[in-house]
N, C-alpha and C positions, 0 to 999 in steps of 0.2 A: 463618446457614446455611451447612456444608460440604456439596463433589454428594460424593453415599458411592454405589460404587454401586448400593447397592438405586436407591435415587434414580434412573439413569441406566435400571438397569429397567427402577424406572415408566412413562418419557417416552419407553419405548421399544415401549409400547404402547398403538394403537389410539384407545385409551377414554380414555386423559390428553389427547386432538389432536378442536377441532368440528367439522373436518368429518374423524373414521375413518379418516384417512393408511390403504391395506395393504402400505406401508411399510418402513419409515423405515428413516434409515442413517444411526449418529452414526460425525464426524469434529472429533478432537480435535488444538489446540492448543494451543498453550503458556499461553495466556489464558483461549481458552472452548474449551463444550461447544456444539459446532454440531449440530441435527434436520434429515434431509434427510428430507424426505416428499412429495413429486414434488413439491407441488404449494408450496406452503408450505417456508421454510426460518427456524428460532427458532433463532438467538444466547444463549447463557447464558455471562455472563464467571464464570471461575474465583474465588474469593476467596482471590488471593498477593498477593503486592507484591516486583514483578522488581523496585524502583530506582528506573522512568523510569516506574511505575506502579505505584499500589494502587487492591485490588477490592476488598479484607479486610471493611468493613461493604456490607449493603444497601443504606444510602442511595449510597454510593459507586458501587450495581453500577447500581445506578437511573436514576441521574444523570449519568450513562458513559450508558449502553442511550442513553439522553433525546441526550441530547452527538454520540451514533456514529448513530441517525437525524438531525438537525437537516442535521450535515457532511453526511453523505451524499447530501440529494437535493440535494442543488446538484447534485452533473451524472447521482442516480441515479434522480430524484425519482420514478420509477412502480415500483421496485423494493421501495424502505424504505417498511411500512405503519405499524408502529404498533411499539408500545412496552407488551406483555401483560404480568399477572400470573401465572405463579406459581401456586394456591391447593392448601391440600389437601381435596379434599372423597370425604366419598361412600370414606372411610376407601383413598384412592389419592390422585393427584394429578392438576391441573389444569388444560392448559393456557388461560388465558382464562376460567376459572371464575371462581364470585361470591367473596365472603370476603376475608380477610387476606393477603393478599403474601407469601411465605416468597424467594418470589424474582423476578425479571423477566424476558423475553424482549424481544433484539428481531429484528417479525415479518417480511421479508420473501418477495417470487416469487421463488421460484426457479430463480436461472438456468441452462441449456444447456450442459450443461459442453461439450460439442462446438464450440460454440463461443465461447470463450473464444481468446485472443489465443495464449498459448502451447501452441495446443491444437493452433489453425490452424498455429500455426508448424511446429511440426513434424512436420505434416500437407503441410509448401508451398500455405498456404493460405489466405497475407493478400500481400494486393496495394497496389501505391501508391496505388492510391482507396480505400482501408482507408484507408491510415498518416493516407492526407492529410487526412480525413474527422475518425479521432480531434487532429491540428495542431490542427485545423478548429476544434472541441470545448474545447479546450483554451484558444485562442485567445478565445477568449467568457468559456471561466470563467478564468480569470486576471483578463478588461480585471474581473469585476461581485465578484475574489474583493475580501476585505477588508485595508484597508491605514491602518496608523495608527503613531502617533511608536512607541508598542510592539512593537507588526509589525513593521518600519520598524528598529529598537534590532539584531533577527534579522539582518540583516548587514550590523552594522557592524564590523569589523577582528577584534576579540578577539572579538569570537564567533567570526567563520570559522574563529582561530585552534581554537580552543577543545573545537569542534567536531572538528576533526584530529589536535591532540594526542589528547583523549580517544580517537579509532582506537587512534591508537597504542602509549600505556601499555595499553588493552582487551585486544588483541592479541600482546603479546610474550610473555605465557605462550603462545602455539601458534607462535613462528620455532621450526626446524627439525622443524614437524612441518604443517603448513600454508603458514608459506610463512618461505620463507631467507631467511637471516638477513641475504646481500647486496640481496635484493629487497626487505627490511623497511624496511634503511639508506636502498634507491636511494631509496623513494617517499616518505619524511619528509623526505631530501635535499630535493627538490624543489618537494617543499609548502613546507616550508618556506619555499625561496627566489620560490618564485613567489604567494606571496603578501607579502614583504618586498615583489614588486620588483612589485605591482600593487595600494599603497596605497587609492594614488588613483584607481581602478576599479572598486574598494567596495565606495568612499564614491561617489562616480558615482552608485553602482547605488540605495544605496542614498538618496538626494533628489531621485531619478527617481521612486522613490515601484516599482522594479521587486517589493522584498519585496512580496511579499502572505499572505495566508493559504490556502497553497496542500493539496493533496492528501496530497502526507506520506511517498505510498506505491505508486508509481508507473511501477510492472512491467508488464511481460504476462501474469502471472494476476488478473491485474486491472483488466485492460478485456475485453467481451464484447460480443458483434458479433448484434444482436435481431433474429431475422426481427421485419417487419412487423405478422407477426399478431398475437404475440405482446398487444405492446404499443402504450396506441395511441398513434398517431403525435400527438405536441405539437414538436420540432421541426421547427426549418426552419434549411437556411444561411440563412450571413452574407447570398448574394446573396440570399434572401428564397427559394429553390426549398424544397421537401421538400425530402429527407435520402435518398437514392439509396436501394439494399440493405440499409435496415432503420435499426435505432440502434446509435447506442451509449452502448453504460453500463461508467461508470468506476466503480469499489465501493471498496470496504469504506480507506478513507478513514483516518487515522490521529486519534484519537477524545481518548485519553490521556494525552495529553504537548503542548501545543501550543509545542511546539520541534526538534521534528517536523518543523510542518508549516508552522510559517515560514518560506520558506528564497526566495529571489532566486526571480526564476520558471526562468531560465538552469537553477538544479539542478534545476526539476522538471522538466523536456523533455532535458534530459538521463540522464535516472534511464532509461525508458523509450526513449531513442539507446542507450544502457550496453546495454542486458538485448535490446534488436536486435540488437545488434552481438558478446552475447558468445551468441543462436543463431543466429550467425554469416549476420547478413541486412545481413551495412553499404547495398546497395546503400536495401533500406528503413527504412534507420537513419536515413541521408543525404537520405533524402527527403522525413519525418518535419522532420526537424529546419528544411529549406528551408523548408517548406508557413509549419511556422510564423513564422520569420523573415522571412517574404513575407505572413503575410495581420496579422504583429502591428509591423508595420516596427520590426523591432527588433534592427535589423544589430548592435550591442554582444553582444548575448547567443553572437557564434561567439568573442570573444575568450575565454572563459570555460570551453568549452564543451569542451576536455579539463580539463581543471584537478576542475569538476562528475561528468565522465560519468570523472576518477580520484576521486575519493572516493568516490564510490553505487557503483562497483565494488567498494571494499575497505570500504564498510559490508554489502555486502551478503558476502563472504570470511571476515569476521567473525562476520555475524551465522547464515552458518557452521562455521563454527569455535568456537561457542557450545553450537551439538548436539550439539559432540564428549564434552563434558559432560551429557548431560541422557542418564542413568539410564537411561529411561524406551526411551530409543532403544537398540532392538536392533542388536548386534556390525555387522554383514550390512550392515544401512544405514547402517551410520561409518562403510562403503569409499564409500559413494556419497556419502558429507552430505563427504570425505573431497576426493575428487575435485573437487564443487561449490567448492568452498573454491578450490582449489590451482588450479585453473579462471578465481574472477574475482579471487588474488590474480596472475594472472599477464594481464588484462583491464586490470586495474587500470592494471601498469606499462605496458602497453602505450599508452599516453594518456601520457606522458612526451614 
């Protein structure tokens, strides 16, 4: 099934849903159609092959829907509800209907947009206590996250070098647009030098089990602070006390490519710390890292922090640059995209 305009129109009608929502909002990403219904969200994967992901068959989309459900329940168990079928019924489309599935959707509870960390950061409403709760949740998550010989291999020197080389190869075309030639060469040279001079440290991280099945896309937009009244209070702090001020939900992890999730926990923490820096909240960034290090007893993480901050900022600059080639993004929007890409590349260089 290819999602046609008529299919999208059918899923914007209240009768397509079992709870008959009064209002339905559609959000599109490069990979998904996301239908917001107020109480629930239904996420449908587009039948696309982007190289690093392949959703081209119904069976693959069903498989990755289940993968998304399972992986995200690790950090957000009460939000990810089920994988549900979409069927043709009585001349229309029905989500959670009876009959043969023509498509699948991940069904989630709709999280409050106003409680997302990126929104709260812009309002100056993120406190050190909130950031500490995120760090605490990540310590518990990383301690339990799977690791084995195959996962650990993604922390080896050759893989680290490949990931960085891939970034530089994919951004060559943007030299002179979103990144200057001088900045590109400076970051590339310093990245290569760091890898060459810290080979024993990368090997030690592998031996000590620091390479885990992580979230993979941990930035502020994927963190939500949920009021206690919205979800059942299952979680306790590491000290055994109920979490104050509601729950932390970290959602939308990468399910489509294991390589992007299997990483050093230092890289994962650096991602969110870098994003806090990008919002010009260096104090919150430091508090996140310091709290994580204190609770995890992973002082060696600090030796890798700026390397991985640079890497993660560069990735964000690369992803924003990709949008400059998207024919579906209006030109006026691309001006904002270009500014964002340039700012991430500038931030990447600042960590050297």
